[in-house]
C-alpha positions in Angstrom: -17.7 1.4 50.9 -14.8 3.1 49.1 -14.6 0.1 46.8 -17.9 1.3 45.4 -16.5 4.7 44.5 -16.2 4.3 40.7 -18.3 1.7 38.9 -20.8 -0.4 40.8 -23.0 -3.1 39.5 -25.9 -3.4 41.8 -26.3 -7.1 40.9 -29.9 -8.0 40.4 -30.8 -4.8 42.4 -30.0 -2.8 39.3 -31.5 -5.3 36.9 -34.7 -3.4 36.9 -37.0 -6.3 36.3 -36.0 -7.7 39.7 -35.1 -4.7 41.7 -37.8 -5.1 44.4 -36.4 -8.4 45.7 -32.6 -7.9 45.2 -30.4 -9.1 48.1 -26.8 -8.3 47.1 -24.4 -5.7 45.5 -21.5 -6.8 43.4 -18.4 -4.6 43.1 -17.1 -4.3 39.6 -13.6 -3.4 40.9 -13.0 -6.6 42.9 -16.2 -8.7 42.6 -16.8 -8.5 46.3 -20.4 -9.3 47.3 -22.1 -7.0 49.8 -25.4 -7.6 51.4 -28.1 -5.2 50.1 -30.2 -3.6 52.8 -31.5 -0.2 53.9 -28.1 0.6 55.3 -26.2 0.0 52.1 -28.4 0.7 49.1 -31.9 1.4 48.0 -33.3 -0.1 44.8 -32.7 1.9 41.6 -36.4 1.7 41.0 -39.5 1.2 43.2 -42.7 -0.6 42.5 -45.7 1.8 42.2 -49.4 1.3 41.7 -50.0 -0.5 38.5 -46.8 -2.4 38.6 -44.5 0.2 36.9 -40.9 0.3 38.1 -39.9 3.9 38.6 -37.0 6.1 39.4 -37.7 8.4 42.4 -35.9 11.1 44.3 -35.5 8.8 47.2 -33.8 6.2 45.0 -31.4 8.8 43.6 -30.7 10.2 47.1 -29.7 6.7 48.3 -27.4 6.1 45.3 -25.8 9.5 45.9 -25.1 8.6 49.5 -23.2 5.6 48.2 -20.9 8.1 46.4 -21.4 6.2 43.2 -19.6 7.8 40.3 -21.5 10.1 38.0 -24.9 9.6 39.7 -25.6 13.3 39.2 -26.0 12.7 35.5 -29.2 10.7 36.3 -30.9 13.3 38.5 -34.2 14.8 37.5 -34.2 18.2 35.7 -32.7 21.3 37.2 -31.4 24.7 36.1 -27.8 23.4 35.5 -28.9 21.3 32.6 -29.4 24.4 30.5 -25.9 25.6 31.5 -24.4 22.4 30.2 -26.2 23.0 26.9 -24.7 26.5 26.7 -21.2 25.1 27.3 -21.6 22.8 24.3 -21.6 25.7 21.9 -25.2 25.5 20.7 -25.1 21.9 19.4 -25.9 18.6 21.0 -22.8 16.8 22.3 -21.3 14.2 19.9 -18.6 11.5 19.9 -15.2 13.3 19.8 -16.5 16.4 21.6 -14.7 17.3 24.9 -18.0 17.0 26.8 -19.2 13.8 25.3 -19.6 11.0 27.9 -16.5 8.8 28.4 -16.7 5.1 28.1 -16.6 4.8 31.9 -19.7 7.0 32.1 -21.5 4.9 29.5 -20.6 1.9 31.5 -22.2 3.4 34.6 -25.3 4.1 32.5 -25.3 0.5 31.3 -25.0 -0.8 34.9 -27.8 1.3 36.2 -30.2 0.1 33.4 -29.4 -3.5 34.2 -27.3 -4.1 31.1 -29.9 -2.7 28.7 -27.5 -0.5 26.8 -26.8 -1.6 23.2 -24.0 -0.2 21.1 -25.3 0.2 17.6 -24.3 -2.3 14.9 -26.0 -1.4 11.6 -28.3 -4.1 10.5 -26.4 -4.4 7.2 -23.1 -5.1 8.9 -23.7 -8.8 8.8 -23.3 -8.7 5.0 -19.9 -6.9 4.9 -16.9 -9.3 4.9 -14.6 -6.5 6.2 -16.9 -6.0 9.2 -16.3 -7.6 12.6 -20.0 -8.5 12.5 -20.0 -10.4 9.2 -22.4 -13.4 9.4 -23.3 -15.1 6.1 -26.4 -16.8 7.3 -27.7 -13.7 9.1 -27.0 -11.7 6.0 -29.0 -14.0 3.7 -32.0 -13.8 6.1 -31.8 -10.0 6.2 -31.6 -9.8 2.4 -34.5 -12.2 2.0 -36.7 -10.2 4.4 -35.4 -6.7 3.7 -38.8 -5.3 2.6 -40.7 -7.0 5.5 -41.3 -4.8 8.4 -40.7 -7.6 10.9 -37.0 -7.7 10.0 -36.6 -4.1 10.9 -38.8 -4.2 14.0 -36.6 -6.7 15.6 -33.5 -4.6 15.2 -32.8 -1.8 17.8 -31.9 0.9 15.2 -32.9 -0.2 11.7 -35.0 2.3 9.8 -37.9 1.4 7.5 -37.1 4.5 5.6 -33.3 4.1 5.3 -32.8 7.1 3.1 -32.7 9.3 6.3 -29.8 7.2 7.7 -27.7 8.0 4.6 -27.6 4.6 3.1 -24.1 4.0 4.5 -24.5 0.3 5.3 -27.0 -1.2 3.0 -26.7 -5.0 2.9 -27.4 -4.9 -0.9 -24.2 -2.9 -1.4 -21.9 -5.2 0.6 -20.3 -6.8 -2.6 -19.7 -3.5 -4.3 -15.9 -2.9 -4.7 -14.5 -0.9 -1.8 -17.8 -0.8 0.1 -17.6 -0.3 3.8 -20.3 -0.3 6.5 -20.5 3.0 8.4 -22.9 4.0 11.2 -24.1 7.1 9.3 -27.3 8.5 10.8 -27.9 5.6 13.1 -27.9 6.4 16.9 -24.7 5.5 18.7 -26.5 3.6 21.5 -29.9 2.3 22.3 -31.6 1.3 25.6 -33.7 -1.8 25.3 -36.6 -0.7 27.5 -38.4 -3.0 29.9 -39.4 -0.5 32.6 -40.4 3.1 33.2 -37.2 3.5 35.3 -35.0 2.8 32.4 -36.7 5.5 30.3 -36.3 7.9 33.2 -32.6 7.1 33.4 -32.1 7.5 29.7 -33.9 10.9 29.5 -32.1 12.3 32.6 -28.8 11.1 31.2 -29.3 12.6 27.7 -30.6 15.9 29.1 -27.7 16.1 31.6 -25.0 15.3 29.1 -26.7 17.2 26.2 -26.6 14.0 24.1 -29.2 13.9 21.3 -32.1 11.7 22.2 -34.5 9.8 19.9 -37.4 7.4 20.4 -38.0 4.2 18.5 -40.5 1.4 18.6 -40.8 -0.4 15.3 -38.9 2.0 13.0 -42.1 2.5 10.9 -41.3 6.2 10.3 -41.4 8.1 7.0 -39.7 11.3 8.3 -36.5 10.2 10.0 -37.8 10.9 13.5 -36.4 7.7 15.1 -32.8 7.9 14.0 -30.0 10.5 14.3 -26.2 10.5 14.3 -24.6 10.3 17.7 -27.9 9.9 19.5 -29.1 7.8 22.3 -32.2 5.9 21.3 -35.0 4.8 23.7 -36.2 1.5 22.2 -39.7 0.8 23.5 -40.4 -2.2 21.3 -40.6 -4.7 24.1 -43.2 -2.9 26.1 -45.8 -5.3 24.9 -48.3 -5.2 27.8 -52.0 -5.3 26.7 -54.9 -5.0 29.3 -58.6 -5.3 28.5 -60.8 -3.2 30.7 -64.4 -4.4 30.4 -66.0 -1.4 32.0 -63.7 1.7 32.0 -65.0 4.7 34.0 -63.3 7.5 35.9 -63.9 11.1 36.9 -61.7 12.5 34.1 -63.8 11.2 31.3 -67.4 11.2 30.4 -66.9 7.8 28.7 -68.0 4.6 30.3 -67.5 1.3 28.5 -64.8 -1.1 27.3 -61.2 0.0 26.9 -57.7 -1.4 26.1 -54.5 -0.2 27.8 -51.7 -0.5 25.2 -48.0 -0.6 25.9 -45.7 1.5 23.9 -44.3 -1.5 22.0 -47.6 -2.9 20.7 -48.1 -2.8 17.0 -51.3 -2.7 15.0 -51.4 -6.4 14.3 -51.0 -7.3 18.0 -53.7 -4.8 19.0 -56.2 -6.1 16.4 -55.7 -9.7 17.5 -56.0 -8.8 21.1 -59.2 -6.8 20.6 -60.8 -9.6 18.5 -60.0 -12.1 21.3 -61.9 -10.0 23.7 -64.9 -9.4 21.4 -64.3 -5.8 20.6 -63.0 -3.6 17.8 -60.0 -1.2 18.2 -59.2 1.8 16.0 -55.7 1.5 14.5 -53.8 1.9 11.3 -53.8 -0.3 8.2 -50.2 -1.6 8.4 -49.4 -4.3 10.9 -45.9 -2.8 11.8 -47.3 0.5 12.9 -46.7 1.2 16.6 -50.1 2.1 18.1 -49.1 4.0 21.2 -46.4 6.1 19.7 -46.1 8.3 16.6 -49.3 6.8 15.1 -51.8 8.3 17.6 -49.7 11.3 18.4 -50.0 12.3 14.8 -53.7 11.9 14.8 -53.9 8.4 13.4 -56.3 7.7 10.5 -57.8 4.3 10.3 -60.2 2.1 8.2 -62.6 2.9 11.0 -62.2 6.7 11.0 -65.3 7.3 8.9 -67.5 5.7 11.6 -65.6 6.3 14.8 -63.1 9.1 14.2 -59.3 9.3 14.5 -57.2 7.2 16.8 -56.4 10.3 18.9 -60.1 10.8 19.5 -60.2 7.5 21.4 -57.5 8.2 24.0 -58.7 8.2 27.6 -55.4 8.4 29.4 -51.7 8.6 28.7 -48.7 7.5 30.8 -45.6 9.4 29.8 -42.1 10.2 31.0 -41.5 13.9 30.6 -38.3 15.6 29.5 -37.7 16.4 33.1 -37.6 12.6 33.8 -40.8 12.7 35.8 -43.4 10.0 35.1 -47.0 11.3 34.9 -50.4 10.5 33.8 -52.2 12.9 31.4 -56.0 12.8 31.0 -59.0 15.1 31.0 -58.5 15.8 34.7 -54.7 16.1 35.2 -52.0 17.5 33.0 -54.7 18.7 30.7 -52.5 20.8 28.4 -50.2 17.8 27.9 -53.1 15.5 27.3 -54.4 17.9 24.6 -51.0 18.3 23.0 -50.0 14.6 22.8 -53.3 13.7 21.0 -52.4 15.0 17.5 -49.4 17.2 18.4 -46.8 14.7 17.2 -44.4 12.2 18.7 -40.8 12.5 19.9 -41.7 15.9 21.3 -43.4 15.8 24.7 -41.6 12.9 26.3 -41.8 9.1 26.0 -45.3 7.5 26.1 -45.2 4.2 28.0 -48.8 3.3 27.6 -52.1 4.6 26.4 -55.7 3.7 27.3 -58.0 3.7 24.3 -61.8 3.3 24.2 -62.9 0.4 22.0 -66.1 -0.6 20.2 -68.3 -3.7 19.7 -67.7 -6.1 16.9 -69.5 -5.1 13.7 -70.0 -6.2 10.1 -67.8 -5.1 7.2 -68.7 -5.1 3.5 -66.6 -4.0 0.6 -64.9 -4.6 -2.7 -61.5 -5.0 -4.3 -60.3 -4.8 -7.9 -57.3 -4.5 -10.1 -57.9 -2.3 -13.2 -55.4 -1.6 -15.9 -55.2 0.5 -19.1 -52.9 0.3 -22.1 -52.6 -1.3 -25.5 -52.9 -4.8 -24.0 -56.2 -4.1 -22.2 -59.7 -3.0 -23.1 -59.2 0.4 -21.4 -57.5 3.3 -23.1 -55.7 5.8 -20.8 -58.3 8.4 -21.5 -61.1 6.0 -20.5 -59.1 5.1 -17.4 -59.0 8.7 -16.3 -62.7 9.3 -17.3 -63.6 6.5 -14.9 -61.4 7.9 -12.2 -62.9 11.3 -12.5 -66.4 9.8 -12.1 -65.1 8.0 -9.0 -63.6 11.2 -7.5 -66.7 13.2 -8.0 -68.7 11.0 -5.6 -66.3 11.3 -2.6 -68.4 13.5 -0.3 -71.5 11.2 -0.5 -69.5 8.1 0.2 -67.6 9.7 3.0 -70.9 10.6 4.7 -71.8 6.9 4.8 -68.5 6.0 6.5 -66.7 4.9 3.4 -63.0 4.0 3.5 -61.7 3.7 -0.1 -58.0 2.8 0.0 -56.4 2.4 -3.4 -53.2 2.9 -5.4 -52.8 4.3 -8.9 -49.5 4.1 -10.7 -47.8 3.7 -14.1 -47.5 0.1 -15.2 -44.1 -1.6 -15.5 -44.9 -2.4 -19.1 -44.1 1.3 -19.9 -47.6 1.9 -21.2 -50.8 2.4 -19.4 -51.8 2.7 -15.7 -53.0 0.4 -12.9 -55.5 1.0 -10.2 -55.5 -1.4 -7.3 -58.4 -1.2 -4.7 -57.0 -2.4 -1.4 -59.9 -2.4 -0.3 -63.0 -0.2 -0.4 -65.2 -0.9 2.6 -67.8 0.6 4.9 -67.8 -0.4 8.6 -71.2 -1.6 9.9 -72.8 -1.9 6.4 -74.4 -5.1 5.1 -73.2 -6.3 1.7 -76.6 -5.7 -0.1 -76.5 -2.1 1.1 -72.9 -1.7 0.0 -73.8 -3.0 -3.5 -76.6 -0.4 -3.6 -74.1 2.3 -2.6 -71.7 1.5 -5.4 -74.3 0.6 -8.1 -74.4 4.2 -9.5 -70.7 4.4 -10.2 -70.5 0.9 -11.5 -73.5 1.5 -13.9 -71.8 4.7 -15.2 -68.5 2.8 -15.8 -70.4 0.1 -17.6 -72.2 2.6 -19.8 -68.8 4.3 -20.8 -67.4 0.8 -21.7 -64.9 0.7 -18.8 -63.6 -2.8 -18.2 -63.5 -3.8 -14.5 -64.2 -6.8 -12.4 -65.3 -6.1 -8.8 -64.7 -8.7 -6.1 -67.1 -8.3 -3.2 -66.6 -9.4 0.4 -68.3 -9.4 3.7 -67.1 -10.3 7.2 -68.7 -10.1 10.6 -65.6 -8.6 12.3 -62.8 -6.2 11.7 -59.9 -8.5 12.4 -60.8 -10.9 9.6 -61.5 -8.1 7.3 -58.1 -6.5 7.9 -56.1 -9.7 7.9 -57.8 -10.9 4.7 -57.9 -7.8 2.5 -55.2 -5.4 3.6 -51.9 -6.1 1.8 -48.5 -6.5 3.5 -46.6 -3.2 3.3 -43.3 -3.1 1.5 -40.8 -1.1 3.5 -37.1 -0.1 3.3 -37.4 1.7 0.0 -34.1 3.5 -0.8 -35.4 5.4 -3.8 -38.7 7.0 -2.8 -39.7 10.4 -1.2 -43.3 11.0 -0.4 -45.6 13.8 0.7 -49.3 14.1 1.4 -52.3 16.4 1.1 -55.8 16.7 2.7 -58.5 17.7 0.3 -61.4 19.5 1.9 -65.1 19.0 1.3 -65.4 22.6 -0.1 -63.5 21.5 -3.2 -66.5 19.5 -4.3 -68.8 22.5 -3.7 -67.0 24.5 -6.5 -67.3 22.7 -9.9 -64.5 24.7 -11.5 -62.2 24.1 -8.5 -63.0 20.4 -8.5 -62.3 20.1 -12.3 -59.0 21.9 -11.8 -58.1 19.7 -8.9 -58.8 16.5 -10.9 -56.8 17.7 -13.8 -53.9 18.4 -11.6 -54.2 15.0 -10.0 -54.1 13.4 -13.5 -51.1 15.5 -14.5 -49.2 14.4 -11.5 -50.0 10.7 -12.2 -48.9 11.2 -15.8 -45.7 12.8 -14.6 -44.8 9.5 -12.9 -46.0 9.9 -9.4 -47.8 7.1 -7.6 -51.0 8.1 -5.9 -52.1 6.4 -2.7 -55.6 7.7 -2.1 -58.2 7.4 0.6 -61.8 8.4 0.4 -62.7 8.9 4.1 -64.5 11.2 6.5 -62.1 12.8 9.0 -64.9 14.6 10.9 -65.0 14.2 14.6 -68.0 12.1 15.9 -70.3 13.6 18.5 -68.9 14.2 22.0 -65.3 13.9 20.8 -63.1 15.9 23.2 -60.9 18.7 21.9 -57.4 17.8 20.9 -54.4 18.9 18.9 -55.5 16.9 15.8 -54.9 19.0 12.7 -58.2 20.9 12.2 -58.0 20.3 8.4 -58.7 16.6 9.0 -62.2 17.4 10.2 -63.3 18.7 6.8 -61.4 16.0 4.7 -63.1 13.7 2.3 -59.9 12.7 0.3 -56.4 12.1 1.6 -53.7 11.5 -0.9 -50.0 10.5 -0.7 -47.8 11.4 -3.6 -44.2 10.4 -4.4 -41.2 10.7 -6.6 -38.8 7.8 -7.2 -35.5 7.4 -8.9 -33.1 4.7 -10.2 -30.5 3.3 -8.0 -27.0 4.8 -8.3 -28.1 8.3 -9.3 -25.9 11.3 -8.5 -26.3 13.5 -5.5 -27.4 16.3 -7.8 -30.1 14.1 -9.4 -31.3 13.1 -5.9 -31.6 16.8 -5.0 -33.6 17.5 -8.1 -36.0 14.6 -7.4 -36.6 15.9 -3.9 -37.1 19.4 -5.1 -39.6 18.2 -7.7 -41.8 16.6 -5.0 -41.7 19.6 -2.6 -41.7 22.6 -4.9 -43.5 21.2 -8.0 -45.9 18.3 -7.2 -46.9 19.3 -3.7 -47.0 23.0 -4.6 -49.6 22.3 -7.3 -51.7 20.6 -4.7 -51.2 23.4 -2.1 -52.3 25.9 -4.7 -55.8 24.2 -5.1 -56.2 23.5 -1.3 -55.3 26.7 0.4 -55.6 26.6 4.2 -55.8 22.8 4.2 -52.8 20.7 5.4 -50.9 17.4 5.3 -50.9 14.3 7.5 -48.0 14.6 9.9 -47.1 10.8 9.9 -47.1 10.6 6.1 -46.0 14.0 5.1 -43.0 15.5 3.3 -40.1 16.1 5.6 -39.3 19.2 3.5 -42.8 20.6 3.7 -42.5 24.4 3.7 -44.3 26.1 6.6 -44.7 22.7 8.2 -46.3 24.3 11.3 -49.3 25.3 9.3 -49.4 22.1 7.2 -49.1 19.6 10.0 -50.6 21.4 13.0 -52.7 24.3 11.6 -54.2 26.8 14.0 -53.0 24.6 16.9 -49.3 25.4 16.3 -48.9 28.5 18.5 -50.5 26.7 21.5 -48.4 23.7 20.9 -45.2 25.8 20.9 -46.2 27.3 24.2 -46.7 23.9 25.7 -43.5 22.6 24.3 -41.6 25.5 26.0 -43.2 24.7 29.3 -42.7 20.9 29.1 -39.3 20.8 27.5 -37.4 24.1 28.1 -34.1 22.1 27.7 -35.0 20.9 24.1 -34.3 17.4 25.2 -36.5 16.1 22.4 -36.1 17.0 18.7 -37.3 15.4 15.5 -37.8 16.6 11.9 -41.1 18.5 11.6 -41.9 18.2 15.3 -43.2 21.2 17.3 -40.3 23.6 17.7 -38.0 21.8 15.3 -37.5 25.0 13.3 -35.1 26.2 16.0 -32.6 23.5 15.2 -30.9 22.1 12.1 -28.7 19.2 11.0 -25.2 20.4 10.0 -23.3 19.3 6.9 -26.3 18.2 5.0 -26.7 19.9 1.6 -30.1 21.5 0.8 -32.7 19.1 -0.7 -31.1 16.1 1.1 -32.7 14.4 4.1 -29.8 12.6 5.8 -29.6 12.6 9.7 -25.9 12.1 9.6 -24.8 15.5 10.8 -24.8 17.3 14.2 -28.0 18.8 15.6 -27.4 22.4 16.3 -29.5 25.3 17.5 -30.2 27.8 14.8 -28.6 31.2 15.2 -28.9 34.0 12.7 -27.8 31.7 9.9 -27.5 28.0 9.4 -27.7 25.3 6.8 -28.5 21.7 6.3 -31.6 19.7 6.9 -34.7 21.3 8.3 -34.0 24.8 6.9 -37.4 25.2 5.2 -39.5 26.0 8.2 
């Protein structure tokens, strides 16, 4: 047994997908094979109800009895974890620090997870000839698909918003003279998750060693939450399990009906196809690469179906989650109620790692709607003034349409010609409405446009299910922009009850568009439907009839000072103009400005104090941190100048002073 003292590979016993039936242990030191039985080793995970492989106290006790090196690092939470944090000087532990895990410790971790540990190679490394990972064919595929979310989903660390990484290994820059590929803000390691036990091991290890921990599914993240220099990343992308429950019912919920249990790695496109196959409709996002059971629903989750059925968080029946302590629990209306309340709308990367969520689903229904592409400018029949006159007429009708379940999703932007504007409706639809009724609903605005001489060509559609509607009319999202910073604002119904305020708001919206900002706008009703249980969803959503996303962009190759100025313009100019006309409202957490001042109010509203209390109870070790997450104001990223958003510095606890990213809390 002494041969097992340092590094032991538990053969298939520690390959967590096969732990239950393992028969042997293989020593890394000499390759000797030892029979695995109750007298030698217990599995590193056990099968529990529902099929989940878990880490347990009994498993850890048996591994400890084997005197395996560093097993204490994988124990569940205890008081000594906070002592280790204090020894690190107030910062997370990073490569080069005395307390940073050695390679032998990382090797033990890799062995315990069944070889699931991945050392980060930036996705762009394949394009750098001075990199050990240069691969011409792979590089060409990456360049060709760079703006396609699928390219980034398949990589363990790639970010769909690479600006937060620091742009230190862009494939497009590989041929620039002197260019090198650096890891920048990418995590150092990732764990390719296939079981609950691996998540437990990763959390316990990160907490015990004080290594920064991040969570990533697809990388569809606009605020830099899924990356971070020196971090260990929990990559949940391959937890693809989907289960249809024809008649869900339990004591913890007053709901009885169909439901879908969704694994943490399932994206919107996969959920919609699965729901359609089973004859139901699921509430999810508009973009296929959005992970359903992660940041999407924990941020509230607006949907093309929100006007009829509510937010995604309103549909959650039960959540399976690994806590910062390493314990695996279920949260629902009957058990772990505070946690259940907090996760539904209180943000991701905060409360633990969600492994699966059970959502209620709805019957199939009819969808009717319209799309258009309208332009103004000297080469069109619409002047810019007429364009905005038509837009004002559209905005004025938002409350009435919202009350009918309308979902109007469109983009307004300056044309590439340098003159005029474009308005793309992508689409405008109403769930459960027949086409004739939809045409009646829009007749008033279309008649007004015709009378004012506005040139437009509507293209109507009707489908008998949501999956066909979504796959036909919602555009493929362009990701991996390196020159865009966005923020968002929720516009309350009361704006339309004050004529002067409405006119002022519309004038501000026009001025922002004329200043060069794109506007992505949604006419929708965020109100909760009857019998919706209480949750941490931002209260401002419930009075929203207009949700807008705004952004600044810049040319490639600008200076750092110019980049700072662009970021400052968005936060302190564009978004401040909108905050001034919507006092007390807020912003959508998942599509907000990472530099949002007073983010607690903007993203969480009146729920923030309670969320802070629950965070302190669930994660007193601050195992989880992410920009704009609950409690994130207590930490900051070092060595990042104000008005920049890079995740390439150390994460340190804020003392009396500090600097760097996340200082505007």
